[in-house]
All heavy atoms as TSV, in Angstrom:
chain	resi	resn	atom	element	x	y	z
A	1	MET	N	N	4.027	1.128	14.372
A	1	MET	CA	C	4.835	2.071	13.712
A	1	MET	C	C	5.006	1.589	12.237
A	1	MET	O	O	5.288	0.490	11.964
A	1	MET	CB	C	6.252	2.137	14.389
A	1	MET	CG	C	7.198	2.977	13.702
A	1	MET	SD	S	8.794	3.120	14.608
A	1	MET	CE	C	8.267	3.716	16.174
A	2	SER	N	N	4.756	2.520	11.361
A	2	SER	CA	C	4.898	2.218	9.865
A	2	SER	C	C	6.406	1.964	9.571
A	2	SER	O	O	7.222	2.663	10.159
A	2	SER	CB	C	4.340	3.368	9.081
A	2	SER	OG	O	4.746	3.226	7.722
A	3	VAL	N	N	6.657	1.060	8.655
A	3	VAL	CA	C	8.033	0.879	8.229
A	3	VAL	C	C	8.586	2.086	7.508
A	3	VAL	O	O	9.748	2.268	7.388
A	3	VAL	CB	C	8.195	-0.351	7.352
A	3	VAL	CG1	C	7.944	-1.621	8.113
A	3	VAL	CG2	C	7.395	-0.265	6.063
A	4	LYS	N	N	7.669	3.037	7.061
A	4	LYS	CA	C	8.146	4.210	6.432
A	4	LYS	C	C	8.730	5.212	7.434
A	4	LYS	O	O	9.528	6.073	7.067
A	4	LYS	CB	C	7.040	4.868	5.632
A	4	LYS	CG	C	6.510	4.034	4.454
A	4	LYS	CD	C	5.412	4.640	3.783
A	4	LYS	CE	C	4.893	3.804	2.650
A	4	LYS	NZ	N	3.701	4.321	2.020
A	5	GLU	N	N	8.294	5.118	8.699
A	5	GLU	CA	C	8.780	6.045	9.718
A	5	GLU	C	C	10.173	5.714	10.215
A	5	GLU	O	O	10.988	6.594	10.350
A	5	GLU	CB	C	7.832	6.034	10.878
A	5	GLU	CG	C	6.444	6.592	10.588
A	5	GLU	CD	C	5.482	6.490	11.767
A	5	GLU	OE1	O	5.892	6.623	12.922
A	5	GLU	OE2	O	4.337	6.210	11.529
A	6	ARG	N	N	10.438	4.456	10.497
A	6	ARG	CA	C	11.743	4.033	10.978
A	6	ARG	C	C	11.743	2.511	10.908
A	6	ARG	O	O	10.772	1.871	11.143
A	6	ARG	CB	C	11.884	4.487	12.431
A	6	ARG	CG	C	13.244	4.116	13.034
A	6	ARG	CD	C	13.454	4.625	14.455
A	6	ARG	NE	N	12.772	3.896	15.395
A	6	ARG	CZ	C	13.245	2.781	16.030
A	6	ARG	NH1	N	14.440	2.359	15.768
A	6	ARG	NH2	N	12.565	2.142	16.969
A	7	LEU	N	N	12.935	1.979	10.603
A	7	LEU	CA	C	13.064	0.522	10.568
A	7	LEU	C	C	13.859	0.088	11.855
A	7	LEU	O	O	14.689	0.775	12.373
A	7	LEU	CB	C	13.893	0.130	9.322
A	7	LEU	CG	C	13.111	0.304	8.011
A	7	LEU	CD1	C	14.139	0.108	6.810
A	7	LEU	CD2	C	11.922	-0.587	7.884
A	8	PRO	N	N	13.560	-1.180	12.304
A	8	PRO	CA	C	14.316	-1.721	13.396
A	8	PRO	C	C	15.732	-2.035	12.970
A	8	PRO	O	O	16.002	-2.165	11.801
A	8	PRO	CB	C	13.548	-3.013	13.787
A	8	PRO	CG	C	12.822	-3.400	12.547
A	8	PRO	CD	C	12.544	-2.111	11.828
A	9	GLY	N	N	16.635	-2.107	13.950
A	9	GLY	CA	C	18.007	-2.449	13.718
A	9	GLY	C	C	18.109	-3.850	13.106
A	9	GLY	O	O	17.272	-4.763	13.422
A	10	CYS	N	N	19.179	-4.148	12.476
A	10	CYS	CA	C	19.416	-5.531	11.925
A	10	CYS	C	C	19.476	-6.575	13.094
A	10	CYS	O	O	20.133	-6.343	14.113
A	10	CYS	CB	C	20.745	-5.601	11.177
A	10	CYS	SG	S	20.695	-4.584	9.713
A	11	GLY	N	N	18.679	-7.576	13.009
A	11	GLY	CA	C	18.653	-8.622	13.976
A	11	GLY	C	C	17.794	-8.346	15.217
A	11	GLY	O	O	17.572	-9.176	16.025
A	12	GLU	N	N	17.219	-7.125	15.228
A	12	GLU	CA	C	16.342	-6.744	16.386
A	12	GLU	C	C	15.017	-7.503	16.307
A	12	GLU	O	O	14.368	-7.400	15.253
A	12	GLU	CB	C	16.126	-5.236	16.384
A	12	GLU	CG	C	15.241	-4.747	17.504
A	12	GLU	CD	C	14.968	-3.245	17.394
A	12	GLU	OE1	O	15.654	-2.551	16.655
A	12	GLU	OE2	O	14.063	-2.804	18.122
A	13	ARG	N	N	14.697	-8.234	17.272
A	13	ARG	CA	C	13.437	-8.974	17.274
A	13	ARG	C	C	12.236	-7.973	17.541
A	13	ARG	O	O	12.297	-7.245	18.543
A	13	ARG	CB	C	13.491	-10.106	18.327
A	13	ARG	CG	C	14.511	-11.144	17.959
A	13	ARG	CD	C	14.741	-12.070	19.099
A	13	ARG	NE	N	13.534	-12.684	19.635
A	13	ARG	CZ	C	13.540	-13.567	20.635
A	13	ARG	NH1	N	14.658	-13.951	21.208
A	13	ARG	NH2	N	12.382	-14.049	21.099
A	14	VAL	N	N	11.246	-8.087	16.677
A	14	VAL	CA	C	10.098	-7.164	16.795
A	14	VAL	C	C	8.832	-7.911	16.464
A	14	VAL	O	O	8.870	-9.029	16.010
A	14	VAL	CB	C	10.238	-5.940	15.802
A	14	VAL	CG1	C	11.467	-5.111	16.113
A	14	VAL	CG2	C	10.217	-6.430	14.346
A	15	LEU	N	N	7.720	-7.334	16.800
A	15	LEU	CA	C	6.396	-7.826	16.377
A	15	LEU	C	C	6.072	-7.127	15.087
A	15	LEU	O	O	6.069	-5.880	15.060
A	15	LEU	CB	C	5.353	-7.509	17.519
A	15	LEU	CG	C	4.007	-8.158	17.327
A	15	LEU	CD1	C	4.102	-9.657	17.346
A	15	LEU	CD2	C	3.076	-7.681	18.457
A	16	ALA	N	N	5.701	-7.853	14.078
A	16	ALA	CA	C	5.527	-7.258	12.768
A	16	ALA	C	C	4.262	-7.782	12.082
A	16	ALA	O	O	3.743	-8.852	12.446
A	16	ALA	CB	C	6.737	-7.578	11.861
A	17	THR	N	N	3.696	-7.006	11.123
A	17	THR	CA	C	2.586	-7.434	10.404
A	17	THR	C	C	2.621	-6.970	8.929
A	17	THR	O	O	3.223	-5.995	8.627
A	17	THR	CB	C	1.240	-6.954	10.982
A	17	THR	OG1	O	0.103	-7.452	10.281
A	17	THR	CG2	C	1.140	-5.407	10.958
A	18	ASP	N	N	1.986	-7.735	8.092
A	18	ASP	CA	C	1.823	-7.330	6.698
A	18	ASP	C	C	0.340	-7.008	6.415
A	18	ASP	O	O	-0.054	-6.931	5.298
A	18	ASP	CB	C	2.304	-8.451	5.753
A	18	ASP	CG	C	1.518	-9.805	5.958
A	18	ASP	OD1	O	0.505	-9.835	6.639
A	18	ASP	OD2	O	1.983	-10.762	5.362
A	19	GLY	N	N	-0.480	-6.861	7.453
A	19	GLY	CA	C	-1.851	-6.623	7.318
A	19	GLY	C	C	-2.697	-7.888	7.473
A	19	GLY	O	O	-3.913	-7.779	7.637
A	20	THR	N	N	-2.072	-9.061	7.372
A	20	THR	CA	C	-2.742	-10.295	7.521
A	20	THR	C	C	-2.107	-11.151	8.627
A	20	THR	O	O	-2.701	-11.463	9.621
A	20	THR	CB	C	-2.743	-11.119	6.215
A	20	THR	OG1	O	-3.341	-10.356	5.196
A	20	THR	CG2	C	-3.407	-12.439	6.337
A	21	PHE	N	N	-0.816	-11.466	8.427
A	21	PHE	CA	C	-0.066	-12.207	9.393
A	21	PHE	C	C	0.598	-11.337	10.450
A	21	PHE	O	O	1.059	-10.175	10.100
A	21	PHE	CB	C	1.041	-13.060	8.690
A	21	PHE	CG	C	1.939	-13.731	9.663
A	21	PHE	CD1	C	1.569	-14.992	10.216
A	21	PHE	CD2	C	3.168	-13.258	9.948
A	21	PHE	CE1	C	2.394	-15.636	11.073
A	21	PHE	CE2	C	4.008	-13.917	10.805
A	21	PHE	CZ	C	3.633	-15.131	11.355
A	22	VAL	N	N	0.528	-11.675	11.723
A	22	VAL	CA	C	1.209	-10.963	12.771
A	22	VAL	C	C	2.147	-11.961	13.487
A	22	VAL	O	O	1.701	-13.037	13.862
A	22	VAL	CB	C	0.289	-10.347	13.791
A	22	VAL	CG1	C	0.965	-9.706	14.931
A	22	VAL	CG2	C	-0.703	-9.415	13.119
A	23	GLY	N	N	3.407	-11.563	13.629
A	23	GLY	CA	C	4.290	-12.449	14.341
A	23	GLY	C	C	5.623	-11.777	14.672
A	23	GLY	O	O	5.915	-10.710	14.232
A	24	GLU	N	N	6.396	-12.517	15.335
A	24	GLU	CA	C	7.787	-12.114	15.707
A	24	GLU	C	C	8.653	-12.235	14.444
A	24	GLU	O	O	8.649	-13.239	13.746
A	24	GLU	CB	C	8.366	-12.928	16.859
A	24	GLU	CG	C	9.541	-12.315	17.487
A	24	GLU	CD	C	9.979	-13.047	18.688
A	24	GLU	OE1	O	9.189	-13.914	19.275
A	24	GLU	OE2	O	11.169	-12.893	19.103
A	25	ALA	N	N	9.450	-11.156	14.212
A	25	ALA	CA	C	10.287	-11.148	13.047
A	25	ALA	C	C	11.546	-10.328	13.292
A	25	ALA	O	O	11.706	-9.780	14.324
A	25	ALA	CB	C	9.480	-10.526	11.844
A	26	TYR	N	N	12.445	-10.358	12.319
A	26	TYR	CA	C	13.654	-9.524	12.365
A	26	TYR	C	C	14.092	-9.157	10.939
A	26	TYR	O	O	13.640	-9.728	9.963
A	26	TYR	CB	C	14.776	-10.305	13.094
A	26	TYR	CG	C	15.230	-11.512	12.370
A	26	TYR	CD1	C	16.292	-11.547	11.467
A	26	TYR	CD2	C	14.576	-12.803	12.544
A	26	TYR	CE1	C	16.666	-12.669	10.817
A	26	TYR	CE2	C	14.982	-13.894	11.889
A	26	TYR	CZ	C	16.026	-13.823	11.072
A	26	TYR	OH	O	16.394	-14.934	10.356
A	27	ARG	N	N	14.895	-8.148	10.878
A	27	ARG	CA	C	15.460	-7.704	9.550
A	27	ARG	C	C	16.870	-8.089	9.480
A	27	ARG	O	O	17.648	-8.098	10.520
A	27	ARG	CB	C	15.407	-6.178	9.404
A	27	ARG	CG	C	14.038	-5.684	9.047
A	27	ARG	CD	C	13.980	-4.194	8.851
A	27	ARG	NE	N	14.866	-3.712	7.783
A	27	ARG	CZ	C	15.989	-2.971	7.877
A	27	ARG	NH1	N	16.267	-2.516	9.054
A	27	ARG	NH2	N	16.675	-2.624	6.900
A	28	THR	N	N	17.411	-8.463	8.274
A	28	THR	CA	C	18.761	-8.794	8.096
A	28	THR	C	C	19.564	-7.589	7.608
A	28	THR	O	O	18.993	-6.519	7.270
A	28	THR	CB	C	18.913	-9.938	6.989
A	28	THR	OG1	O	18.461	-9.400	5.735
A	28	THR	CG2	C	18.031	-11.126	7.391
A	29	SER	N	N	20.911	-7.766	7.529
A	29	SER	CA	C	21.733	-6.649	7.008
A	29	SER	C	C	21.408	-6.390	5.533
A	29	SER	O	O	21.648	-5.322	5.079
A	29	SER	CB	C	23.173	-7.000	7.186
A	29	SER	OG	O	23.522	-8.145	6.519
A	30	ALA	N	N	20.762	-7.299	4.824
A	30	ALA	CA	C	20.364	-7.107	3.470
A	30	ALA	C	C	18.969	-6.476	3.366
A	30	ALA	O	O	18.445	-6.399	2.292
A	30	ALA	CB	C	20.353	-8.450	2.729
A	31	LYS	N	N	18.436	-6.062	4.534
A	31	LYS	CA	C	17.165	-5.359	4.633
A	31	LYS	C	C	15.991	-6.269	4.285
A	31	LYS	O	O	14.984	-5.806	3.850
A	31	LYS	CB	C	17.147	-4.109	3.790
A	31	LYS	CG	C	18.157	-3.061	4.299
A	31	LYS	CD	C	18.085	-1.797	3.540
A	31	LYS	CE	C	19.009	-0.747	4.170
A	31	LYS	NZ	N	20.127	-0.401	3.472
A	32	SER	N	N	16.180	-7.556	4.397
A	32	SER	CA	C	15.102	-8.488	4.243
A	32	SER	C	C	14.418	-8.817	5.565
A	32	SER	O	O	15.072	-8.860	6.547
A	32	SER	CB	C	15.619	-9.853	3.539
A	32	SER	OG	O	16.220	-9.608	2.351
A	33	TRP	N	N	13.129	-9.051	5.541
A	33	TRP	CA	C	12.393	-9.448	6.721
A	33	TRP	C	C	12.301	-10.966	6.836
A	33	TRP	O	O	12.058	-11.607	5.795
A	33	TRP	CB	C	10.993	-8.884	6.714
A	33	TRP	CG	C	10.905	-7.420	6.983
A	33	TRP	CD1	C	10.937	-6.387	6.041
A	33	TRP	CD2	C	10.788	-6.779	8.250
A	33	TRP	NE1	N	10.827	-5.224	6.664
A	33	TRP	CE2	C	10.740	-5.406	7.991
A	33	TRP	CE3	C	10.751	-7.271	9.567
A	33	TRP	CZ2	C	10.662	-4.479	9.033
A	33	TRP	CZ3	C	10.596	-6.388	10.562
A	33	TRP	CH2	C	10.530	-4.983	10.333
A	34	TYR	N	N	12.498	-11.511	8.003
A	34	TYR	CA	C	12.354	-12.957	8.243
A	34	TYR	C	C	11.532	-13.173	9.472
A	34	TYR	O	O	11.646	-12.403	10.378
A	34	TYR	CB	C	13.734	-13.606	8.437
A	34	TYR	CG	C	14.449	-13.883	7.210
A	34	TYR	CD1	C	15.173	-12.888	6.531
A	34	TYR	CD2	C	14.390	-15.166	6.583
A	34	TYR	CE1	C	15.839	-13.172	5.283
A	34	TYR	CE2	C	15.033	-15.422	5.410
A	34	TYR	CZ	C	15.747	-14.423	4.787
A	34	TYR	OH	O	16.351	-14.646	3.570
A	35	ARG	N	N	10.664	-14.209	9.431
A	35	ARG	CA	C	9.964	-14.658	10.569
A	35	ARG	C	C	10.926	-15.385	11.453
A	35	ARG	O	O	11.955	-15.874	11.075
A	35	ARG	CB	C	8.834	-15.586	10.174
A	35	ARG	CG	C	7.847	-14.864	9.282
A	35	ARG	CD	C	6.750	-15.785	8.796
A	35	ARG	NE	N	5.874	-15.012	7.908
A	35	ARG	CZ	C	5.056	-15.530	7.055
A	35	ARG	NH1	N	4.919	-16.879	6.932
A	35	ARG	NH2	N	4.262	-14.784	6.326
A	36	MET	N	N	10.620	-15.415	12.747
A	36	MET	CA	C	11.514	-16.035	13.735
A	36	MET	C	C	11.730	-17.544	13.458
A	36	MET	O	O	12.616	-18.145	13.911
A	36	MET	CB	C	11.058	-15.804	15.184
A	36	MET	CG	C	11.232	-14.402	15.639
A	36	MET	SD	S	12.887	-13.671	15.397
A	36	MET	CE	C	13.899	-14.678	16.483
A	37	SER	N	N	10.814	-18.104	12.605
A	37	SER	CA	C	10.978	-19.509	12.230
A	37	SER	C	C	12.088	-19.676	11.209
A	37	SER	O	O	12.448	-20.785	10.886
A	37	SER	CB	C	9.640	-20.014	11.609
A	37	SER	OG	O	9.349	-19.239	10.467
A	38	GLY	N	N	12.637	-18.591	10.718
A	38	GLY	CA	C	13.695	-18.640	9.695
A	38	GLY	C	C	13.224	-18.470	8.297
A	38	GLY	O	O	14.039	-18.449	7.409
A	39	PHE	N	N	11.883	-18.422	8.060
A	39	PHE	CA	C	11.380	-18.262	6.743
A	39	PHE	C	C	11.289	-16.791	6.325
A	39	PHE	O	O	10.967	-15.967	7.177
A	39	PHE	CB	C	9.929	-18.910	6.602
A	39	PHE	CG	C	9.965	-20.360	6.705
A	39	PHE	CD1	C	9.611	-20.986	7.893
A	39	PHE	CD2	C	10.382	-21.157	5.617
A	39	PHE	CE1	C	9.649	-22.382	8.016
A	39	PHE	CE2	C	10.382	-22.534	5.693
A	39	PHE	CZ	C	10.007	-23.158	6.885
A	40	ALA	N	N	11.624	-16.529	5.074
A	40	ALA	CA	C	11.491	-15.168	4.564
A	40	ALA	C	C	10.004	-14.697	4.754
A	40	ALA	O	O	9.100	-15.479	4.612
A	40	ALA	CB	C	11.915	-15.051	3.165
A	41	TRP	N	N	9.855	-13.412	5.021
A	41	TRP	CA	C	8.501	-12.898	5.248
A	41	TRP	C	C	7.656	-12.957	3.967
A	41	TRP	O	O	6.462	-13.339	4.017
A	41	TRP	CB	C	8.476	-11.446	5.754
A	41	TRP	CG	C	7.193	-11.006	6.268
A	41	TRP	CD1	C	6.138	-10.568	5.449
A	41	TRP	CD2	C	6.684	-10.970	7.564
A	41	TRP	NE1	N	5.088	-10.331	6.289
A	41	TRP	CE2	C	5.350	-10.567	7.555
A	41	TRP	CE3	C	7.294	-11.294	8.803
A	41	TRP	CZ2	C	4.612	-10.365	8.712
A	41	TRP	CZ3	C	6.567	-11.118	9.911
A	41	TRP	CH2	C	5.216	-10.668	9.892
A	42	ARG	N	N	8.236	-12.734	2.876
A	42	ARG	CA	C	7.447	-12.725	1.617
A	42	ARG	C	C	6.875	-14.107	1.334
A	42	ARG	O	O	7.561	-15.145	1.486
A	42	ARG	CB	C	8.289	-12.286	0.432
A	42	ARG	CG	C	8.671	-10.875	0.314
A	42	ARG	CD	C	9.426	-10.599	-0.933
A	42	ARG	NE	N	9.781	-9.216	-0.991
A	42	ARG	CZ	C	8.987	-8.256	-1.566
A	42	ARG	NH1	N	7.875	-8.581	-2.090
A	42	ARG	NH2	N	9.446	-7.037	-1.593
A	43	ASP	N	N	5.637	-14.165	0.908
A	43	ASP	CA	C	5.034	-15.425	0.606
A	43	ASP	C	C	4.647	-15.423	-0.825
A	43	ASP	O	O	5.102	-14.587	-1.661
A	43	ASP	CB	C	3.804	-15.685	1.501
A	43	ASP	CG	C	2.709	-14.702	1.318
A	43	ASP	OD1	O	2.734	-13.920	0.329
A	43	ASP	OD2	O	1.790	-14.669	2.160
A	44	ALA	N	N	3.865	-16.386	-1.318
A	44	ALA	CA	C	3.481	-16.498	-2.720
A	44	ALA	C	C	2.799	-15.257	-3.205
A	44	ALA	O	O	2.852	-14.985	-4.394
A	44	ALA	CB	C	2.676	-17.749	-2.891
A	45	LEU	N	N	2.163	-14.538	-2.300
A	45	LEU	CA	C	1.472	-13.299	-2.734
A	45	LEU	C	C	2.379	-12.110	-2.735
A	45	LEU	O	O	2.011	-11.024	-3.184
A	45	LEU	CB	C	0.261	-13.043	-1.824
A	45	LEU	CG	C	-0.793	-14.107	-1.736
A	45	LEU	CD1	C	-1.821	-13.752	-0.713
A	45	LEU	CD2	C	-1.435	-14.310	-3.122
A	46	GLY	N	N	3.620	-12.212	-2.279
A	46	GLY	CA	C	4.595	-11.170	-2.295
A	46	GLY	C	C	4.289	-10.100	-1.211
A	46	GLY	O	O	4.707	-9.012	-1.322
A	47	THR	N	N	3.579	-10.516	-0.162
A	47	THR	CA	C	3.313	-9.548	0.947
A	47	THR	C	C	4.590	-9.181	1.694
A	47	THR	O	O	5.522	-10.002	1.751
A	47	THR	CB	C	2.302	-10.086	1.945
A	47	THR	OG1	O	2.814	-11.287	2.549
A	47	THR	CG2	C	0.993	-10.380	1.285
A	48	ILE	N	N	4.609	-7.953	2.188
A	48	ILE	CA	C	5.803	-7.482	2.903
A	48	ILE	C	C	5.365	-6.850	4.217
A	48	ILE	O	O	4.166	-6.496	4.369
A	48	ILE	CB	C	6.595	-6.464	2.074
A	48	ILE	CG1	C	5.773	-5.269	1.662
A	48	ILE	CG2	C	7.227	-7.115	0.878
A	48	ILE	CD1	C	6.519	-4.156	1.056
A	49	VAL	N	N	6.265	-6.653	5.152
A	49	VAL	CA	C	5.981	-6.040	6.412
A	49	VAL	C	C	5.572	-4.571	6.139
A	49	VAL	O	O	6.226	-3.871	5.383
A	49	VAL	CB	C	7.146	-6.112	7.324
A	49	VAL	CG1	C	7.022	-5.266	8.573
A	49	VAL	CG2	C	7.433	-7.569	7.701
A	50	THR	N	N	4.459	-4.203	6.710
A	50	THR	CA	C	4.013	-2.791	6.600
A	50	THR	C	C	4.091	-2.069	7.932
A	50	THR	O	O	4.232	-0.826	7.935
A	50	THR	CB	C	2.513	-2.748	6.130
A	50	THR	OG1	O	1.750	-3.494	7.094
A	50	THR	CG2	C	2.328	-3.323	4.752
A	51	HIS	N	N	4.002	-2.780	9.029
A	51	HIS	CA	C	4.125	-2.117	10.397
A	51	HIS	C	C	4.826	-3.078	11.324
A	51	HIS	O	O	4.822	-4.282	11.192
A	51	HIS	CB	C	2.694	-1.868	10.966
A	51	HIS	CG	C	1.997	-0.793	10.197
A	51	HIS	ND1	N	1.396	-1.006	8.994
A	51	HIS	CD2	C	1.815	0.486	10.544
A	51	HIS	CE1	C	0.861	0.145	8.576
A	51	HIS	NE2	N	1.058	1.080	9.504
A	52	TRP	N	N	5.470	-2.458	12.386
A	52	TRP	CA	C	6.134	-3.208	13.328
A	52	TRP	C	C	6.192	-2.464	14.648
A	52	TRP	O	O	5.914	-1.260	14.696
A	52	TRP	CB	C	7.580	-3.558	12.905
A	52	TRP	CG	C	8.465	-2.277	12.824
A	52	TRP	CD1	C	8.595	-1.461	11.740
A	52	TRP	CD2	C	9.283	-1.812	13.835
A	52	TRP	NE1	N	9.445	-0.433	12.015
A	52	TRP	CE2	C	9.865	-0.622	13.340
A	52	TRP	CE3	C	9.581	-2.177	15.131
A	52	TRP	CZ2	C	10.777	0.147	14.140
A	52	TRP	CZ3	C	10.469	-1.406	15.861
A	52	TRP	CH2	C	11.087	-0.279	15.333
A	53	MET	N	N	6.480	-3.190	15.747
A	53	MET	CA	C	6.659	-2.495	17.012
A	53	MET	C	C	7.640	-3.310	17.835
A	53	MET	O	O	7.817	-4.484	17.642
A	53	MET	CB	C	5.300	-2.366	17.745
A	53	MET	CG	C	4.693	-3.688	18.150
A	53	MET	SD	S	3.114	-3.538	19.003
A	53	MET	CE	C	3.717	-3.325	20.675
A	54	PRO	N	N	8.376	-2.690	18.779
A	54	PRO	CA	C	9.268	-3.407	19.592
A	54	PRO	C	C	8.464	-4.434	20.440
A	54	PRO	O	O	7.309	-4.267	20.737
A	54	PRO	CB	C	9.866	-2.367	20.567
A	54	PRO	CG	C	9.597	-1.036	19.892
A	54	PRO	CD	C	8.358	-1.253	19.064
A	55	LEU	N	N	9.130	-5.586	20.802
A	55	LEU	CA	C	8.502	-6.591	21.642
A	55	LEU	C	C	8.360	-5.959	23.070
A	55	LEU	O	O	9.258	-5.156	23.499
A	55	LEU	CB	C	9.376	-7.811	21.704
A	55	LEU	CG	C	9.467	-8.643	20.457
A	55	LEU	CD1	C	10.513	-9.775	20.650
A	55	LEU	CD2	C	8.126	-9.180	20.057
A	56	PRO	N	N	7.283	-6.314	23.784
A	56	PRO	CA	C	7.164	-5.814	25.137
A	56	PRO	C	C	8.176	-6.430	26.019
A	56	PRO	O	O	8.773	-7.506	25.733
A	56	PRO	CB	C	5.732	-6.256	25.508
A	56	PRO	CG	C	5.420	-7.388	24.570
A	56	PRO	CD	C	6.233	-7.146	23.321
A	57	GLU	N	N	8.491	-5.788	27.147
A	57	GLU	CA	C	9.415	-6.297	28.175
A	57	GLU	C	C	8.803	-7.559	28.725
A	57	GLU	O	O	7.618	-7.629	28.932
A	57	GLU	CB	C	9.661	-5.255	29.241
A	57	GLU	CG	C	10.455	-4.057	28.829
A	57	GLU	CD	C	11.851	-4.398	28.443
A	57	GLU	OE1	O	12.473	-5.273	29.107
A	57	GLU	OE2	O	12.353	-3.867	27.459
A	58	PRO	N	N	9.653	-8.580	28.988
A	58	PRO	CA	C	9.113	-9.819	29.589
A	58	PRO	C	C	8.634	-9.531	31.022
A	58	PRO	O	O	9.179	-8.559	31.653
A	58	PRO	CB	C	10.301	-10.737	29.574
A	58	PRO	CG	C	11.500	-9.916	29.453
A	58	PRO	CD	C	11.073	-8.671	28.705
A	59	PRO	N	N	7.749	-10.336	31.571
A	59	PRO	CA	C	7.288	-10.045	32.935
A	59	PRO	C	C	8.411	-10.225	33.890
A	59	PRO	O	O	9.320	-11.064	33.675
A	59	PRO	CB	C	6.176	-11.134	33.151
A	59	PRO	CG	C	6.267	-12.060	32.020
A	59	PRO	CD	C	7.046	-11.421	30.940
A	60	LYS	N	N	8.464	-9.464	34.941
A	60	LYS	CA	C	9.465	-9.602	35.966
A	60	LYS	C	C	9.064	-10.652	37.020
A	60	LYS	O	O	7.863	-10.748	37.317
A	60	LYS	CB	C	9.670	-8.276	36.639
A	60	LYS	CG	C	10.240	-7.227	35.658
A	60	LYS	CD	C	10.767	-6.029	36.387
A	60	LYS	CE	C	11.133	-4.858	35.508
A	60	LYS	NZ	N	12.052	-5.074	34.541
A	61	GLU	N	N	9.972	-11.367	37.585
A	61	GLU	CA	C	9.660	-12.319	38.603
A	61	GLU	C	C	9.161	-11.609	39.859
A	61	GLU	O	O	9.650	-10.574	40.236
A	61	GLU	CB	C	10.872	-13.170	38.982
A	61	GLU	CG	C	11.195	-14.186	37.910
A	61	GLU	CD	C	12.215	-15.167	38.349
A	61	GLU	OE1	O	12.237	-15.536	39.547
A	61	GLU	OE2	O	13.071	-15.519	37.583
A	62	ASP	N	N	8.147	-12.192	40.470
A	62	ASP	CA	C	7.590	-11.636	41.717
A	62	ASP	C	C	8.556	-11.948	42.818
A	62	ASP	O	O	8.991	-13.052	43.046
A	62	ASP	CB	C	6.219	-12.263	41.937
A	62	ASP	CG	C	5.522	-11.648	43.089
A	62	ASP	OD1	O	6.004	-10.669	43.691
A	62	ASP	OD2	O	4.407	-12.141	43.394
A	63	ASP	N	N	8.925	-10.911	43.569
A	63	ASP	CA	C	9.823	-11.067	44.707
A	63	ASP	C	C	9.282	-11.921	45.836
A	63	ASP	O	O	9.969	-12.367	46.718
A	63	ASP	CB	C	10.256	-9.683	45.271
A	63	ASP	CG	C	11.078	-8.875	44.311
A	63	ASP	OD1	O	11.752	-9.562	43.410
A	63	ASP	OD2	O	11.096	-7.679	44.391
A	64	HIS	N	N	7.925	-12.079	45.846
A	64	HIS	CA	C	7.251	-12.765	46.895
A	64	HIS	C	C	6.988	-14.236	46.625
A	64	HIS	O	O	6.315	-14.939	47.351
A	64	HIS	CB	C	5.979	-12.103	47.248
A	64	HIS	CG	C	6.099	-10.669	47.535
A	64	HIS	ND1	N	6.664	-10.201	48.760
A	64	HIS	CD2	C	5.783	-9.501	46.878
A	64	HIS	CE1	C	6.716	-8.876	48.750
A	64	HIS	NE2	N	6.166	-8.420	47.647
A	65	GLY	N	N	7.487	-14.816	45.505
A	65	GLY	CA	C	7.073	-16.151	45.296
A	65	GLY	C	C	7.922	-16.908	44.392
A	65	GLY	O	O	7.833	-17.973	44.127
């Protein structure tokens, strides 16, 4: 989903990309993007998140094992 269409809620963990790097990220109340490592998404080249998607649901435990 393009960031132009809709932005995730503040603190919502999502899968995001800037066209080069792909990783888990979140937005702050100041509308800044951060990688889950705590580093700001912008790097020396000034890249920003262009697309994101919700994280998939975690696998469910098998009732048989």
